[in-house]
Phi, psi and omega in degrees: 000327185306314186291338176285327182282336177292329179302317188298312186295323180290318173302309180301316173307314181307307184304314186288326175295315177299325179294312176306324182299327180280006182293181191284159192302317187296328181261356186298316182298309185296313173302308179297328180292321184292323179291332180288328170296306177308317176308307179306313179290329175288342179299328179289322175295318181295316182293320177301314180294316173298324177289322180297333186292324183285327184260009177286131173238154190146192178300141189293325177291318181301320182293321183286322175304307177307312181299323178294317178301310185296325174295326175291321177295319180295325180299311188285333175294308182301314175308309187290313174306319176292316174311308180296313177302316182293321184291316187292330176293312180298316177299314177295325172300308181300316180296323177294312183299317184302309181303314183299316184290318172310310183303314181293324178290328173290317175301317188287326173291320170300309177308314177299324175292326179287326178289323179299311172300327178292315186288331183286344181273349174266092186251343187264151181294324180289358178265017181304328177293322181295319183292322182299315178296329185281327174300314179297318178300318181291325171299317171299317177297318176303313177299328171296322181295319176300315173300321174299315179305319179295316174302318180296321186289321176298315178301310181298317177299321180290326176295320181292324170298312178306309180280358177258001177292141175302141178272169178277131179243000000 
């Protein structure tokens, strides 16, 4: 009978976990990491309940109900574990892409500062060719910046889509 009572707390935990997955983008990564740790600790309870099914004795109808409930719990456990792992993988990927974009933005900002310093040194009329070359380089850099901005927009839209995915219930 103890294992039958054990199913209810696990089911409640599953429901709470599914609700947590829907939380806001900023907290999503830490929530998923916490859930992954909790999933590992809940594995012991799930294993115990699965093992108790084979040793359960009693009325056949009651045993069938317990087996059905246990099967439902196992499916939900696997779905939540899979969902959390996938979301963590995607969030880690987005975080790496975001770090890369920030690094590229810093490099681009530094490059603009260097070009500005170069342009300020061209004060004489005979340096027009060098100024023209620097202006062309700036145009190329502006195109790179526009591409970078587009990548940031795509990453933002991807994170919104990721956090709006339906969770496992």
